[in-house]
LUMVOFI-768488 format. One record per residue (C-alpha): residue number from 0; residue in three letters; x, z, y. Coordinates in nm, 2 decimals. Each point is the difference from the previous one (the first is absolute). Layout:
resi resn xx zz yy
NUM ALA X Z Y;
...
//
This chain:
resi resn xx zz yy
0 UNK 5.11 -11.94 -2.94;
1 UNK -0.22 -0.09 0.31;
2 UNK 0.11 0.30 0.20;
3 UNK 0.35 -0.13 0.04;
4 UNK -0.10 -0.33 0.15;
5 UNK 0.04 0.05 0.37;
6 UNK -0.19 -0.31 0.11;
7 UNK -0.36 0.13 -0.03;
8 UNK 0.02 0.36 0.12;
9 UNK 0.29 0.01 0.26;
10 UNK -0.16 -0.21 0.27;
11 UNK -0.32 0.21 -0.03;
12 UNK 0.20 0.33 0.02;
13 UNK 0.20 -0.13 0.31;
14 UNK -0.33 -0.12 0.17;
15 UNK -0.16 0.34 -0.05;
16 UNK 0.30 0.19 0.13;
17 UNK 0.01 -0.24 0.30;
18 UNK -0.36 0.09 0.07;
19 UNK 0.06 0.37 -0.03;
20 UNK 0.30 0.00 0.22;
21 UNK -0.12 -0.23 0.28;
22 UNK -0.38 -0.03 0.03;
23 UNK -0.14 0.34 -0.12;
24 UNK 0.22 0.24 0.22;
25 UNK -0.12 -0.19 0.31;
26 UNK -0.36 0.03 -0.11;
27 UNK 0.03 0.37 -0.09;
28 UNK 0.18 0.09 0.33;
29 UNK -0.26 -0.19 0.21;
30 UNK -0.28 0.22 -0.14;
31 UNK -0.13 0.23 0.27;
32 UNK -0.17 0.32 -0.07;
33 UNK -0.34 0.06 0.15;
34 UNK 0.06 0.37 0.07;
35 UNK 0.32 0.15 0.13;
36 UNK 0.12 0.31 -0.18;
37 UNK 0.02 0.31 0.20;
38 UNK 0.09 0.36 -0.09;
39 UNK -0.31 0.23 -0.03;
40 UNK 0.18 0.30 0.14;
41 UNK 0.30 0.02 0.23;
42 UNK 0.10 0.35 -0.11;
43 UNK 0.18 0.13 -0.30;
44 UNK -0.19 0.05 -0.33;
45 UNK -0.06 0.37 -0.09;
46 UNK -0.03 0.08 -0.37;
47 UNK -0.06 0.33 -0.16;
48 UNK 0.17 0.09 -0.32;
49 UNK -0.19 -0.03 -0.32;
50 UNK -0.13 0.32 -0.17;
51 UNK 0.01 -0.01 -0.37;
52 UNK -0.24 0.26 -0.15;
53 UNK 0.18 0.02 -0.32;
54 UNK 0.34 0.11 0.15;
//
């Protein structure tokens, strides 16, 4: 069975995990957002209870 032969697929799997764990986190963390997030309101949110006309 070709799935049980470690030679072809294990180096590819190890290389992909090496890329995922070393190179990609640096690229993702280096991304800068063009706009900074800021809250729209500084006060507490006021909500009214729902009125159900069938109750």
